[in-house]
C-alpha positions as a Markdown table, in Angstrom:
| # | Residue | x | y | z |
|---|---|---|---|---|
| 1 | Met | -39.9 | -117.5 | -92.8 |
| 2 | Ile | -37.6 | -114.5 | -92.2 |
| 3 | Glu | -38.4 | -112.1 | -89.5 |
| 4 | Val | -36.7 | -108.8 | -89.0 |
| 5 | Phe | -37.1 | -107.3 | -85.6 |
| 6 | Ala | -36.8 | -103.5 | -86.1 |
| 7 | Ala | -37.4 | -100.2 | -84.3 |
| 8 | Gly | -37.8 | -97.8 | -87.2 |
| 9 | Cys | -34.2 | -96.6 | -87.2 |
| 10 | Pro | -32.1 | -96.1 | -90.3 |
| 11 | Ala | -29.9 | -99.1 | -89.5 |
| 12 | Cys | -33.1 | -101.2 | -89.2 |
| 13 | Gln | -34.3 | -100.0 | -92.6 |
| 14 | Asp | -30.9 | -100.9 | -94.1 |
| 15 | Val | -31.2 | -104.4 | -92.9 |
| 16 | Ile | -34.8 | -104.7 | -94.1 |
| 17 | Asp | -33.6 | -103.6 | -97.5 |
| 18 | Leu | -30.7 | -106.1 | -97.4 |
| 19 | Val | -32.9 | -109.0 | -96.5 |
| 20 | Asn | -35.3 | -108.1 | -99.3 |
| 21 | Arg | -32.4 | -108.1 | -101.8 |
| 22 | Val | -30.7 | -111.3 | -100.7 |
| 23 | Ala | -33.6 | -113.5 | -99.6 |
| 24 | Gln | -34.6 | -116.4 | -102.0 |
| 25 | Pro | -37.4 | -115.5 | -104.4 |
| 26 | Gly | -40.8 | -116.2 | -102.7 |
| 27 | Ala | -39.4 | -116.1 | -99.2 |
| 28 | Thr | -41.8 | -114.9 | -96.6 |
| 29 | Ile | -40.4 | -111.8 | -94.9 |
| 30 | Gln | -42.1 | -110.2 | -91.9 |
| 31 | Val | -40.9 | -107.0 | -90.3 |
| 32 | Leu | -41.8 | -106.8 | -86.6 |
| 33 | Asp | -42.0 | -103.6 | -84.6 |
| 34 | Met | -39.9 | -103.7 | -81.4 |
| 35 | His | -42.1 | -100.9 | -80.0 |
| 36 | Asp | -44.8 | -103.5 | -79.5 |
| 37 | Pro | -44.3 | -105.1 | -76.0 |
| 38 | Ala | -45.3 | -108.6 | -77.3 |
| 39 | Val | -42.7 | -108.4 | -80.1 |
| 40 | Ala | -40.0 | -107.1 | -77.7 |
| 41 | Ala | -40.7 | -110.0 | -75.3 |
| 42 | Arg | -40.5 | -112.5 | -78.1 |
| 43 | Ala | -37.2 | -110.9 | -79.3 |
| 44 | Lys | -35.8 | -111.3 | -75.9 |
| 45 | Gly | -36.8 | -114.9 | -75.8 |
| 46 | Leu | -35.0 | -115.5 | -79.1 |
| 47 | Gly | -31.8 | -113.9 | -77.8 |
| 48 | Ile | -32.0 | -110.6 | -79.7 |
| 49 | Arg | -29.8 | -108.1 | -77.8 |
| 50 | Ser | -29.9 | -105.2 | -80.2 |
| 51 | Val | -31.9 | -104.2 | -83.3 |
| 52 | Pro | -32.1 | -104.9 | -86.0 |
| 53 | Gly | -32.3 | -108.6 | -85.5 |
| 54 | Val | -33.0 | -111.3 | -88.1 |
| 55 | Val | -34.6 | -114.6 | -87.3 |
| 56 | Ile | -34.7 | -117.4 | -89.9 |
| 57 | Asp | -37.2 | -120.2 | -89.4 |
| 58 | Gly | -37.6 | -119.4 | -85.7 |
| 59 | Arg | -33.8 | -119.2 | -85.0 |
| 60 | Leu | -31.7 | -116.1 | -84.4 |
| 61 | Ala | -29.4 | -115.8 | -87.5 |
| 62 | Ser | -25.8 | -116.1 | -86.7 |
| 63 | Cys | -25.2 | -112.8 | -88.4 |
| 64 | Cys | -27.1 | -111.2 | -85.5 |
| 65 | Ala | -25.7 | -113.1 | -82.5 |
| 66 | Ser | -23.6 | -110.2 | -81.4 |
| 67 | Arg | -24.0 | -106.4 | -81.9 |
| 68 | Gly | -25.2 | -105.3 | -85.3 |
| 69 | Val | -25.7 | -107.4 | -88.4 |
| 70 | Asp | -22.8 | -108.9 | -90.3 |
| 71 | Glu | -23.8 | -108.6 | -94.0 |
| 72 | Ala | -21.5 | -111.4 | -95.3 |
| 73 | Ala | -22.9 | -113.8 | -92.7 |
| 74 | Leu | -26.5 | -112.8 | -93.5 |
| 75 | Arg | -25.9 | -113.3 | -97.2 |
| 76 | Ala | -24.4 | -116.8 | -96.5 |
| 77 | Glu | -27.4 | -117.8 | -94.4 |
| 78 | Leu | -30.0 | -116.5 | -96.9 |
| 79 | Gly | -28.2 | -117.4 | -100.1 |
| 80 | Pro | -28.7 | -120.6 | -102.2 |
């Protein structure tokens, strides 16, 4: 399960597109709207400090542990 916490910004869309390109075929990808207070609260609990944020199998991806998304790190985590 891959979850992308996003807020509708162009940077968020870029990460959504990237995840869709590099995720394994058949992976479940869910885009969550940070404008929803319940989603924002969950994101905070997961350690997401900025959007977009990517969570893989319930864990904040290392590519998103600081500010922004590191594409190479995300590819490594989602790749075969």
